[in-house]
Phi, psi and omega in degrees: 000136180281138179274153182280161179284146180295145184301343180270000181263124178290120181294166182288129178306145177232189186296335180269354184294133174286134173262121170227172183176189181225135174249138184197170173210127346283176199248349194294345187261001192278138161262358184301316172308313177303307182296314183288320176299329182284322174296316172308312186292323185287331183260356165081025181275137164282077188207154182227145185239119184233154174269121180247113177283105186237103179304155184304326184286342187267357192296310176305320185283330177294320182285324171300322177294311179298326172298315182300325184271006178066040179299131180281322174210131185233122174290159183226124184229181182309133006254040203251349198304333182261314181292338178290339180307319182291345191255012187255169182273334182198157177229132190285167190296324181294308180302324177291330178297312183292324187078028177203147178239128176250357189205133178237123185240138183280111178237107188056048183079357185244137170277117188246125181270139179232174170222122184249356181298323181292324176292325171303317186291306186290333177295312175299316173296319175292356168298330184245343186198137163291152190251353170305125173083352184281150169270120181234146169248134175251128180257127181119164174215018174274209189288325178296310180307318183303312183298322185297307180312307180299317172303309176311308179304313178305321187276353175093021179277148169280117190244139170234134186249131184233135182218160174301325173257104191293331183294319173301319176296320186285329174289324167297316181292319174302313186293328186244005168085018168289163191269340180203166187207158174175197183271164174309333186278000178269004182302312186299340177264353180269115175302131176201151170253343181225132178228127181237120170264123171247006182280171173267010175296126181108338177306113180047041181211173176253026176271163177227146180289344187217154175289151178300340177296337182273356175275142185243132175299135171092356175280174180249121179245116168254123180256111177309331181288128182245014181222096022268167187292329173251094178287167174309315188289325179298303175308316175294322178296314177300318178295338186264003176092018172271162173263141185251147172235105183295151183303334179303344181273328175291313180298322186287319183281333174285329172291325177295310173308319169313303186299313182295334178288325175285311191259344189068004177269148173299121177289146181278081184304317182290328180290313178299319178298311181301320181289324171303306180298330180266358184258118185270160181248000000 
């Protein structure tokens, strides 16, 4: 008698296997395939999730290829979150307001862009604090920053945007309704109860986007950088008496929202979080 495969082993993909994946550049650091594939197994879905390293110039061809293959859902990461909007059949209202897409889902033969980064950010922060009425500072002015500012505003927070280039921070603030903007060196003077880093400073390094003196005791600090799991920013914040939220939780919650957007099923958050922890980079 032929033995069945162990429950942790993914069956070989077949003609009916749903193709999902993520486009980014470079692709070596992503934990998304491990998390999504673990979630697929937990839900009993015949689906596979792959990472596609797509340089910026190759994005149109990559999207066309995934469209031709009938990909059910494609996550979009750095540096493609804004450029991909021109390659899709439609972009939903939330993603259009944010001005960035991190998810393209096949709907009635059309690839429709959405944004779950904002959901990931607010759900991660809400593990530690309600957001309504909170004073928040967002570091950065890229696609992730746009989603975080949108999410904080949706939850009723008062938001200041700080960026290495103050002009970009000011433009983002005007567009998304933040109350103030400035340079990164203004953090110490910016009253805040919530701080979110969306810059890449600290990614696979021991650097921080701000000096420890700008951090506040009693605040909640989320670093969107998840490699290493405890960044210099988080260590400094904790030492100053802040409550910290590792980037793991933003990644897990935005991925769960992606899965739910495609399948309509409740994502297995615990499975995805455990897989994140077990997956090396």
